[in-house]
C-alpha positions in Angstrom: 198.2 161.4 56.2 194.6 162.6 55.4 194.8 162.0 51.6 196.1 158.6 52.1 193.3 157.7 54.5 190.7 159.2 52.2 192.1 157.2 49.3 191.9 154.0 51.4 188.3 154.7 52.4 187.3 155.4 48.8 188.9 152.1 47.6 187.1 150.2 50.4 183.8 151.8 49.5 184.1 150.8 45.9 185.1 147.3 46.8 182.2 146.8 49.2 179.7 148.3 46.6 180.7 145.7 44.1 180.2 142.9 46.6 176.8 144.2 47.7 175.3 143.9 44.2 176.8 140.6 43.2 174.0 138.4 44.5 171.1 140.6 43.3 168.5 138.9 41.2 168.7 139.5 37.5 166.4 142.2 36.4 165.7 140.8 32.9 163.3 138.2 34.4 160.9 140.9 35.6 158.0 140.5 37.9 156.9 136.9 38.4 153.4 137.7 39.4 152.8 139.9 36.3 154.4 137.3 34.0 152.2 134.5 35.3 149.0 136.6 35.1 149.9 137.8 31.6 149.9 134.2 30.4 146.3 133.8 31.6 147.0 131.8 34.7 144.6 132.3 37.6 146.1 133.3 41.0 146.0 130.4 43.4 145.7 127.6 40.8 148.2 124.8 40.5 149.3 126.3 37.1 150.1 129.6 38.9 152.1 127.8 41.5 154.0 125.9 38.8 154.6 129.1 36.9 156.0 130.8 40.0 158.2 127.8 40.8 159.6 127.8 37.2 160.4 131.5 37.5 162.2 130.9 40.8 164.2 128.1 39.2 165.1 130.4 36.2 166.2 133.2 38.6 168.3 130.7 40.7 170.0 129.4 37.5 170.8 132.9 36.3 172.3 133.8 39.7 174.4 130.6 39.7 175.6 131.3 36.1 176.6 134.9 37.1 178.5 133.6 40.2 180.3 130.9 38.2 181.3 133.5 35.6 182.6 135.8 38.3 184.6 133.0 40.0 186.0 131.9 36.6 187.1 135.4 35.9 188.8 135.6 39.2 190.6 132.3 38.7 191.7 133.4 35.2 193.1 136.7 36.6 195.0 134.9 39.4 196.5 132.4 36.9 197.4 135.0 34.3 198.5 138.1 36.1 200.6 139.5 33.3 197.9 139.5 30.6 195.4 142.4 30.5 
C-alpha cells in the first residue's frame, strides 16, 4: 500500500509543478527597466512610460502564444491518441 501511495503522490507533485510554471513570464524579455534605460529613455518621461507599456504588451503576447501552443498540443493529443 505504501509504494502505491508514494507513486500517486509523486505523480501529483510532478503534475502540479508543471501547472505552476505555465503562466510564468518569459525570461527572454529580460528586465523592462534596464531595457528602457539602456535605450537612453529618462525615467518618468512619456517615452519611458511608452517603452514600459510596449514591453508589457510584448510579454502578454508571449504568454498568450505559449498558452495557445499548450492548448493546441493538448487538443492534438486528445484527437490523436494512438500517434506518439
